[in-house]
C-alpha positions, 0 to 999 in steps of 0.5 A: 511267138512271145505273148504281149503283156503288161505289168502295172505297178502301184507303190507306197511313197518312198518304197522305191517303186519307180526305180524298181519299175524302171529296172524291171523294164530294163531286165525284161527289155520292154518299155517303161511309162510313168511321167511320159503319160502326163506329157502325152496327156498335156500334148493331146489336150493342148495344155501345159504339163503344169495344168496336168500335174502341179509344177514343182517350181510353183510348189517349192518342192520337187515332190509336191506335185505328187499330192495332186495326181490330177492337178488342182483343176475343177472336178470336171477338168480332173475327170477329163484328164483322167479320161484322156490318160486312160485312153493313152494307157490303153493305147500303150498297152495295146501297142507293146509290152510295157511296165506302167507306173501308177495312174490307176493303170491296174484298174484301167487295164483290168480287162487285159488278159496278159497283165500282172498287177503289183503293189510295192510297199515297205515299212514306214521307217524304211521308206523314210530312210529311203527318202533321206538317203536316196531322194535327198530329203530331210527327215521331217520333209520325208515323214510329211511327204510320205503321209501326204503322198500316200493319202493323195494316191489312195484318194485318187485311186479310190475315186476312179477305181473304187478301191485302194491301190493296195487292195489285195483283191485287185493285185496279183503280187504285193512285195516288200521292197525293203526285203529284197532291195531295188535290184532284188525286187526287180529281178524277182518280179522279172522272173515271175513275169517270164514264168507267167508270160513265157518270155 
């Protein structure tokens, strides 16, 4: 019988961590969770998704919500959102093997035995290139978003996990996506997961 396992992925903005995570889930034949967690949280709290995560239409950019992982609510409300998201993430991890992107999932699931914790990164200039070529941003916006989103994610992660997302002491694998590309990175991680979990 195969072990149930969890792969958590944190990523630098523009490193293509999300498409890598999605492709990884396809290669392994397991579920992929990212924005679904926001939607599940909104339903559980009986709140609009825009309250959980800033609505891009209100910010003028499809990526602006990333600057505020828990929205702009009060600290108390943000803590409640994090608590509910944590419950949802733990529930998903108990139910099935899956890939979970961001939201401190590496910290939330730190006690899960069969977990592979990954950080996807890339050189700054390569991330800008990805933002322009793959995400359709102009270079100035790409540079601004890369700096601001990385800063917001790091602040969020340090607030709830008490360590930076790229902290090597809390990761099993750090991988430069510019070296292997989306497909190559996903395939490499898939092979590591298969070796580790006996798939």
